[in-house]
N, C-alpha and C positions, 0 to 999 in steps of 0.2 A: 730280385723280386722278394718282397717282404711277406712272410707268412701271415695269414689272418690271426687276429688276437686269440681266438679259441684254439687254433692250431699251436700258436706259440705257447699257450698255457699248458697244453698237453705235453709238448716237448720239454718244457721246464719241469713239469711234474715227473716225467720219465728220468730226466737228468738228476733231479733231487733224489729219486728212489735209488738210482744207480750209485749216487754218492753215499747215501746212507748204508746201502748194502755193502759197498766197498769198505766204508769205515768200520762197519761191524766185523767184516771178515778180517780187516787189518788188526783189530784189537785182540782177538783171541781165536785164531784159526785152529790152533793146536794147544788147548789148555793142558798143562802138565802138573801144576802145583798151585796151592793157595795158602796164604797166611793172613793173620789178622794183625794190623798195626796196634800199638797200645791205645790209640784213639778209638779203635773198634772198626775202622775202615779196612776193607779187604784188598789184598793184592793178589792178582791172578797172573801166573807166569804163562805166557804164550811161548811154547817151546820153539816156534819157528821165527819169532820176531822179538819179543821183549816182554815188558810187564804192563798189565792193565790195572788201574786203580778203580775199584768199584765203590761207589757211594750209594748205599741202600739198593735201589733197583735200577740205577742208571750208571752207565760207564763214563768215565772221564777220559782224558787224553792218554795216549801211549807215553809213558814217562821214561822209557829206556829202550834202546835197540842195541843188541849185543853184537851185531855184525857177524864175524866169523865164528863167534861163540854161541853155544846154546846153554840155557839154564837147566840144571837138573833138580835143584831144590832151593827153598828159601824159608827163612823164618825171621821173625821180628822180635825186638826186645826193647825194654826201657832201661837204658844204662845211665851211669852217673853223669856222663857228658852229653846226654841227649838220646831221644828215640832214634832207632835205626833198624834197618833190615839187612839181612845178609843173604847173598846168592852164591851158590856154587856153579861154576862155569867150566865148560870143556869145549875144545875145538870140535866143530861139526864133523871133520874128517877123521876124528879119532887117531890122529897122528901121534906116534910114540915119541917123535922128536920134539914135541911141544908139551906144555904142562897145564894141568888144571889150575883153576884160580878160585879164591874166595874173595868176593867183593862186598865191602861194607858201604851202605848208602844211607843218606838222610831220607826222611819220609817224603821228600820231593823228588827223589831219584838221583840226586847228585852224589857222585862217588866220593866217599871220604877217604877210603883206603882200599888197597888191593894186595893180596898175598898170593904168590905163585908157589905151587907144590913142586919143589926141586927134585922130583923123582921121575925119571923117564918112564912113561907108561902108566904112571899113577892117575887115577880117575876119581876126583872128588864127587861124591854122590849125595850124601846127606849132610845137614848142618843143624846143630842144636846149640843153644846159648844158655850159660849159667849167668843170669843178670846180676846176681849179688857178687860173685867172685870175678865177674866180667871175663869169662873164658869162653872161647868158641871151640866147639868140637866138630870134627868132620869125619865122615867115613870114606874109605877108599874102596870102590867097588871092584877094582882090579886085584889089589894085593890083600884085601881083607884086613886092613889096618885102621885103627881109630887114632886120629891126630888131635893135638891140643894146641891152642893158640892163646897166649895170655894177652888180652887187649890192654890191660893196665900198663904193662911194661913196654907197650908198643913193639912187641916182638915181631921180628921180620920174617921168621921162618917157623914152620910147623915142627912140633915135637911128636914123635910116635910114642903112644902110651901103651898100646896093646895090639897084638895081632891075633885075630880069631882063627882057631884051628878049623880046617876044612870048610872055609866059607864058600857059600854059593856065590852070591853077589850082594855085598852089603849095600844098603840103601838108606832110606829115611831114618831119622833119629828124633827122639824127644828127651829133654832133660827132666829127670824125676828128682825135684829138689827135696822132697820129703825123705827120700832114701839115699840121696847123693849118688845117683847112678844114671847111666844112659840106657835108654831102651832103644834097641837097634833092630831094624827089619832085615832079614836075609831074604831078599826078593826072589831069588832063583829057587831056594829050597823051601820057601813058605814058612820060615821059622821066625820067632821073636826072641831076641837075646837081651840079656841085661849085663852091663859092664859096671861093676862096683868100683867107684873111683878111688876109694881109700886103698884097696889092695890089688886093683886091676884084675879082679876075678871076673871071668866070663861064665855066665850060667844060661841055661836054656829055659825060657819061660813058656814057650810053646813050640813043640816039635812039628815036623812035617805031618801033613794029613788033613787038618781042619781047614787051614787057609792055603790058597794056591799061590797068590801073588800079592804080598803086602806092599803096596806102592806108596802109602802115606800113613803117618801116625799122628794122633792128636791126644793130648792128655788134659783131663779136667781135674786139677788138683783138689778142688773143693769136695768132689765126690769120689776121688781116687779111681776114676774110670778111664780106660784106654780105648780109643776109637781107632779102628784099623780099616783102611780102604783096601779092598781085594778086587783088583782090576779084572782078573780072569773069571772069577766066580760072579762078578757083577753085584757085589753087596758090600755093605759096611758092617763090620763086627764091633761089638762092645764087650769089654771084659773088665772085671774088678782087679785092681792092682794090689788088693789087700791080702791076696793069697800067694803062696810060693809058685804055683803053676796057673797059667791063664786058662780060663774056661770060657772062650768067647761064644757069644750068642748073636744072632742077627739083630741089627739095630732097626727098629721100626718095620713097616710093611712096604715101604716104597721100593719099587723095582728099578735098580740102576742098570745101565748098560756097560759102562767101563769107568767106575769111580777111580780117579787117578790122584786126587788131592783132597785133604780133609784138614780142617782147623776148628778149634774151639775158642769161643770168645763171648763173654757177657751172657752166658747161658744159652748160647746158640751154636749148633754144629753146622758148619758150612762145608758142602761137598761139591767138588768139581767133577763132572762126568765128561770124559774126553770124547766119547762117541757122539753124545747128544749135544756137546758144546754148550752145556748149561750148568749154572751154579745154583744149587738148591740149599735152602736153609731149613733147619729142623729144631724143634724144641727138644729138651732132654728126654722126653718120653717118646720121641720118634714122630710126633705130629709135624706135618709139612707146614712151614710158615710161608714160604714163597719160592718161586723159581725165577731165575734171572737168565735170560738168553745171552749167550756170549757172541 
């Protein structure tokens, strides 16, 4: 028996809605990080599945599925041999018998290279790139170590450059080109650290107390401002990098639920909220520009 035309239209509409809902859920069911490609397009990591490429206010296809691995952080850079983004990966079961990885990919998602951390129990958490020297830096959340990888030399293994004393859990990083240092978040202790690359000195820019859980960092080199996503307190902080110690203030008036990722590009701050599954964009003064549902 064939259903009447009107009934078939209703069924088709329901199927279409279910497909759209399923596709939306597939793309970013668990957003954990965001970065801006050199082109200005955004990449959002779905911790449970892969990466979503965001064009303005619309989502494109899922460009990578990591299978047994989950992504912990990502960043993008314009290098001498082409634009790329880098993703830190770890096994979902946290097995110490296996190793974390850093994956370099083209802007289409194709893997160009992959490096494995040959240290049992090591857990790559954050990644930052020096695009001029073409060096990748990674933080290890388990051992409190900062690693270096020379991309020009096609280096096959990580070099340890410094170990942080009494680390809580090292996480996201940004490269401060002006001062040739790394800004690193201690997620567990709510601290912001600086690693001066010339002498490997580690200093505390912000101690425990103000920020509870710095889950992501973004730097605007033009204004020397550092943006910090604080997942536990549900806010984004902003602080001047022109002073020895950070004095963060709340960015804007918008109320977040669980800001987990933040990136700065072309005068716009983009923030991913894990609880609301939404990407929000702001002007430098904190004005809301748009919200994009994940």
